[in-house]
ChimeraX commands (.cxc) that place a marker at each C-alpha (Angstrom):
marker #1 position -9.90,16.42,16.76 radius 0.5
marker #1 position -6.61,16.40,14.86 radius 0.5
marker #1 position -4.75,13.19,14.15 radius 0.5
marker #1 position -1.53,12.06,12.54 radius 0.5
marker #1 position -2.02,10.20,9.25 radius 0.5
marker #1 position 0.46,8.42,6.97 radius 0.5
marker #1 position -1.07,9.20,3.58 radius 0.5
marker #1 position 1.22,6.71,1.83 radius 0.5
marker #1 position -0.13,3.88,4.00 radius 0.5
marker #1 position -3.76,4.87,3.46 radius 0.5
marker #1 position -3.31,5.03,-0.30 radius 0.5
marker #1 position -1.43,1.74,-0.38 radius 0.5
marker #1 position -4.32,-0.07,1.28 radius 0.5
marker #1 position -6.81,1.61,-1.09 radius 0.5
marker #1 position -4.80,0.33,-4.09 radius 0.5
marker #1 position -3.53,-3.01,-2.78 radius 0.5
marker #1 position -6.23,-5.45,-3.91 radius 0.5
marker #1 position -6.80,-3.92,-7.33 radius 0.5
marker #1 position -3.05,-3.86,-8.01 radius 0.5
marker #1 position -2.55,-7.45,-6.84 radius 0.5
marker #1 position -5.25,-8.63,-9.27 radius 0.5
marker #1 position -2.78,-7.84,-12.03 radius 0.5
marker #1 position -0.03,-10.04,-10.54 radius 0.5
marker #1 position -0.56,-13.48,-12.04 radius 0.5
marker #1 position -0.23,-16.38,-9.61 radius 0.5
marker #1 position -0.17,-14.23,-6.48 radius 0.5
marker #1 position -1.77,-15.79,-3.38 radius 0.5
marker #1 position -4.30,-13.31,-2.02 radius 0.5
marker #1 position -4.50,-14.68,1.51 radius 0.5
marker #1 position -4.36,-12.16,4.36 radius 0.5
marker #1 position -0.77,-13.07,5.30 radius 0.5
marker #1 position 0.57,-12.57,1.77 radius 0.5
marker #1 position -1.36,-9.30,1.36 radius 0.5
marker #1 position 0.02,-7.91,4.65 radius 0.5
marker #1 position 3.55,-9.07,3.77 radius 0.5
marker #1 position 3.28,-7.16,0.49 radius 0.5
marker #1 position 2.02,-4.07,2.31 radius 0.5
marker #1 position 4.90,-4.22,4.82 radius 0.5
marker #1 position 7.58,-4.66,2.15 radius 0.5
marker #1 position 6.13,-1.93,-0.06 radius 0.5
marker #1 position 5.76,0.55,2.81 radius 0.5
marker #1 position 9.32,-0.12,3.95 radius 0.5
marker #1 position 10.50,0.86,0.47 radius 0.5
marker #1 position 8.44,4.05,0.13 radius 0.5
marker #1 position 8.86,7.42,1.80 radius 0.5
marker #1 position 6.36,8.18,4.51 radius 0.5
marker #1 position 4.05,11.11,4.03 radius 0.5
marker #1 position 2.56,12.17,7.35 radius 0.5
marker #1 position 0.02,14.93,7.69 radius 0.5
marker #1 position -1.75,16.34,10.71 radius 0.5
marker #1 position -5.37,16.75,9.85 radius 0.5
marker #1 position -8.88,16.86,11.20 radius 0.5
marker #1 position -11.04,13.79,10.58 radius 0.5
marker #1 position -12.95,15.42,7.73 radius 0.5
marker #1 position -9.82,16.64,5.98 radius 0.5
marker #1 position -8.18,13.23,5.55 radius 0.5
marker #1 position -10.03,12.34,2.32 radius 0.5
marker #1 position -9.39,15.81,0.92 radius 0.5
marker #1 position -5.64,15.57,1.61 radius 0.5
marker #1 position -5.47,12.06,0.17 radius 0.5
marker #1 position -7.15,13.08,-3.07 radius 0.5
marker #1 position -4.60,15.87,-3.59 radius 0.5
marker #1 position -1.62,13.57,-3.03 radius 0.5
marker #1 position -3.14,10.53,-4.72 radius 0.5
marker #1 position -2.05,11.36,-8.26 radius 0.5
marker #1 position 1.48,12.24,-7.20 radius 0.5
marker #1 position 2.35,8.90,-5.64 radius 0.5
marker #1 position 0.04,6.43,-7.42 radius 0.5
marker #1 position 2.73,5.22,-9.84 radius 0.5
marker #1 position 5.31,4.75,-7.06 radius 0.5
marker #1 position 2.77,2.80,-4.99 radius 0.5
marker #1 position 1.83,0.54,-7.90 radius 0.5
marker #1 position 5.46,-0.25,-8.64 radius 0.5
marker #1 position 6.25,-0.90,-4.96 radius 0.5
marker #1 position 3.26,-3.24,-4.58 radius 0.5
marker #1 position 4.21,-5.24,-7.68 radius 0.5
marker #1 position 7.87,-5.54,-6.60 radius 0.5
marker #1 position 6.80,-6.61,-3.11 radius 0.5
marker #1 position 4.34,-9.18,-4.51 radius 0.5
marker #1 position 7.13,-10.75,-6.55 radius 0.5
marker #1 position 9.28,-11.00,-3.42 radius 0.5
marker #1 position 6.48,-12.61,-1.43 radius 0.5
marker #1 position 5.79,-15.08,-4.25 radius 0.5
marker #1 position 9.42,-16.22,-4.10 radius 0.5
marker #1 position 9.29,-16.81,-0.34 radius 0.5
marker #1 position 5.75,-16.90,1.08 radius 0.5
marker #1 position 5.37,-17.27,4.84 radius 0.5
marker #1 position 2.99,-20.21,4.49 radius 0.5
marker #1 position 2.92,-23.53,2.70 radius 0.5
marker #1 position 1.08,-23.69,-0.60 radius 0.5
marker link #1:1,2 radius 0.2
marker link #1:2,3 radius 0.2
marker link #1:3,4 radius 0.2
marker link #1:4,5 radius 0.2
marker link #1:5,6 radius 0.2
marker link #1:6,7 radius 0.2
marker link #1:7,8 radius 0.2
marker link #1:8,9 radius 0.2
marker link #1:9,10 radius 0.2
marker link #1:10,11 radius 0.2
marker link #1:11,12 radius 0.2
marker link #1:12,13 radius 0.2
marker link #1:13,14 radius 0.2
marker link #1:14,15 radius 0.2
marker link #1:15,16 radius 0.2
marker link #1:16,17 radius 0.2
marker link #1:17,18 radius 0.2
marker link #1:18,19 radius 0.2
marker link #1:19,20 radius 0.2
marker link #1:20,21 radius 0.2
marker link #1:21,22 radius 0.2
marker link #1:22,23 radius 0.2
marker link #1:23,24 radius 0.2
marker link #1:24,25 radius 0.2
marker link #1:25,26 radius 0.2
marker link #1:26,27 radius 0.2
marker link #1:27,28 radius 0.2
marker link #1:28,29 radius 0.2
marker link #1:29,30 radius 0.2
marker link #1:30,31 radius 0.2
marker link #1:31,32 radius 0.2
marker link #1:32,33 radius 0.2
marker link #1:33,34 radius 0.2
marker link #1:34,35 radius 0.2
marker link #1:35,36 radius 0.2
marker link #1:36,37 radius 0.2
marker link #1:37,38 radius 0.2
marker link #1:38,39 radius 0.2
marker link #1:39,40 radius 0.2
marker link #1:40,41 radius 0.2
marker link #1:41,42 radius 0.2
marker link #1:42,43 radius 0.2
marker link #1:43,44 radius 0.2
marker link #1:44,45 radius 0.2
marker link #1:45,46 radius 0.2
marker link #1:46,47 radius 0.2
marker link #1:47,48 radius 0.2
marker link #1:48,49 radius 0.2
marker link #1:49,50 radius 0.2
marker link #1:50,51 radius 0.2
marker link #1:51,52 radius 0.2
marker link #1:52,53 radius 0.2
marker link #1:53,54 radius 0.2
marker link #1:54,55 radius 0.2
marker link #1:55,56 radius 0.2
marker link #1:56,57 radius 0.2
marker link #1:57,58 radius 0.2
marker link #1:58,59 radius 0.2
marker link #1:59,60 radius 0.2
marker link #1:60,61 radius 0.2
marker link #1:61,62 radius 0.2
marker link #1:62,63 radius 0.2
marker link #1:63,64 radius 0.2
marker link #1:64,65 radius 0.2
marker link #1:65,66 radius 0.2
marker link #1:66,67 radius 0.2
marker link #1:67,68 radius 0.2
marker link #1:68,69 radius 0.2
marker link #1:69,70 radius 0.2
marker link #1:70,71 radius 0.2
marker link #1:71,72 radius 0.2
marker link #1:72,73 radius 0.2
marker link #1:73,74 radius 0.2
marker link #1:74,75 radius 0.2
marker link #1:75,76 radius 0.2
marker link #1:76,77 radius 0.2
marker link #1:77,78 radius 0.2
marker link #1:78,79 radius 0.2
marker link #1:79,80 radius 0.2
marker link #1:80,81 radius 0.2
marker link #1:81,82 radius 0.2
marker link #1:82,83 radius 0.2
marker link #1:83,84 radius 0.2
marker link #1:84,85 radius 0.2
marker link #1:85,86 radius 0.2
marker link #1:86,87 radius 0.2
marker link #1:87,88 radius 0.2
marker link #1:88,89 radius 0.2
marker link #1:89,90 radius 0.2
view
């Protein structure tokens, strides 16, 4: 069965935790992580593909190298924004 997939979103979530480890002082609670994901995704172009279940990983691996740098930068920028104004008390 074919499905619609946002490759940018999938890659962001694959990279999120490892990228956030490099941001000193960042709170890694679920709320802060999701806030970072939302901000980063809102600042990146979407990249939708229609694919069969088995083809998703193949498509992602092809596009992975092309947008990895943009994703890393967007995650770091978003983390800095969230650190300035977290949605929870510290």
